[in-house]
C-alpha positions in Angstrom: 138.4 -82.8 169.1 139.6 -84.0 172.4 140.0 -80.4 173.7 136.6 -79.4 172.6 135.0 -82.4 174.3 137.1 -81.6 177.5 136.2 -78.0 177.3 132.4 -78.8 177.0 132.5 -81.4 179.7 134.4 -79.1 181.9 131.9 -76.3 181.2 128.9 -78.4 182.1 130.7 -79.7 185.2 131.6 -76.4 186.3 128.0 -75.1 185.8 126.5 -78.2 187.6 129.0 -77.8 190.5 128.4 -74.0 190.9 124.7 -74.7 191.2 125.5 -77.4 193.6 127.3 -74.9 195.8 125.5 -71.6 196.0 127.3 -68.6 197.4 130.4 -69.2 195.4 132.0 -72.2 197.1 132.6 -74.6 194.2 134.8 -77.7 193.7 137.5 -77.5 191.0 136.1 -78.0 187.5 135.6 -81.7 186.7 137.7 -82.8 183.6 137.7 -85.8 181.4 140.9 -85.8 179.7 141.0 -89.5 179.3 138.0 -89.5 177.2 138.6 -88.3 173.7 135.7 -86.9 171.5 135.0 -88.5 168.2 132.4 -85.9 167.1 129.5 -83.8 168.3 126.1 -82.5 166.9 123.9 -79.9 168.3 120.0 -80.2 167.5 117.2 -78.0 168.5 113.9 -79.4 169.5 110.5 -77.8 169.8 108.4 -79.3 172.6 104.7 -79.6 173.0 104.7 -76.7 175.4 106.4 -74.4 172.7 109.7 -74.5 174.5 112.7 -74.7 172.2 115.5 -76.9 173.5 119.0 -77.0 172.3 120.9 -80.4 173.0 124.5 -81.2 172.0 125.3 -84.8 171.6 129.0 -86.1 171.9 130.3 -89.4 170.8 133.6 -90.5 172.5 136.3 -92.7 171.0 135.7 -95.3 173.6 132.1 -95.9 172.6 130.2 -93.8 175.3 128.0 -90.9 174.2 126.7 -87.9 176.2 124.1 -85.3 175.8 124.2 -81.7 177.3 120.9 -80.2 177.9 119.3 -77.6 180.3 116.9 -78.9 183.0 114.8 -76.3 184.8 117.4 -73.6 183.5 120.6 -75.6 184.6 122.9 -77.3 181.9 123.4 -80.9 182.7 125.5 -83.7 181.5 123.7 -86.9 180.6 125.4 -90.2 179.9 123.9 -92.9 177.4 122.5 -95.8 179.1 120.9 -99.1 177.8 117.5 -98.8 175.9 115.3 -101.3 174.3 114.4 -98.7 171.7 115.9 -95.3 170.8 118.7 -93.6 172.7 118.3 -93.1 176.6 120.4 -90.6 178.5 120.6 -90.3 182.4 121.7 -87.4 184.6 120.7 -88.2 188.3 116.9 -88.7 188.3 116.4 -87.2 184.9 116.0 -89.2 181.7 116.4 -87.8 178.2 114.9 -90.5 175.9 115.0 -90.0 172.0 113.3 -92.0 169.5 114.2 -90.9 165.9 113.4 -87.2 165.7 111.3 -87.3 168.8 112.3 -86.8 172.6 110.9 -86.7 176.0 112.5 -85.6 179.4 111.4 -87.5 182.6 112.0 -86.9 186.3 112.0 -90.3 187.8 111.8 -88.5 191.3 108.3 -87.5 190.3 107.2 -91.2 190.3 107.2 -94.0 187.8 103.8 -93.1 186.2 104.4 -89.2 186.2 104.0 -87.4 183.0 107.2 -86.1 181.3 108.5 -82.6 182.1 108.9 -82.0 178.4 107.1 -84.1 175.9 106.6 -84.5 172.2 109.9 -82.7 171.6 110.6 -82.8 167.8 113.8 -82.1 166.1 113.7 -78.7 164.3 115.0 -79.2 160.7 116.9 -76.4 159.2 
């Protein structure tokens, strides 16, 4: 399981670093060998706009959890942070906040009272 987490985090970091350095000049892939994966799940959400979003959640042996999801077409690695209710994940200025089967994506750079980038996202049950 550790290898799968490292591979996923490495892939996400590579995509993010490649996007950060257009023209091909990218830093070496970021790896987290010291973080062992406990398990992961992938969920699909349908949002109010009709957009379907796939999110992979990782739980690590050390108690941390992560989410990998696309923002504006770029996969991003989100880390779980403190939340009064639900599960809140941060990546830069973006917040992915889940409560039960529902979730919203916010961009804090848009302002504190700005509407979510994606709202009313609901888990698709298979």
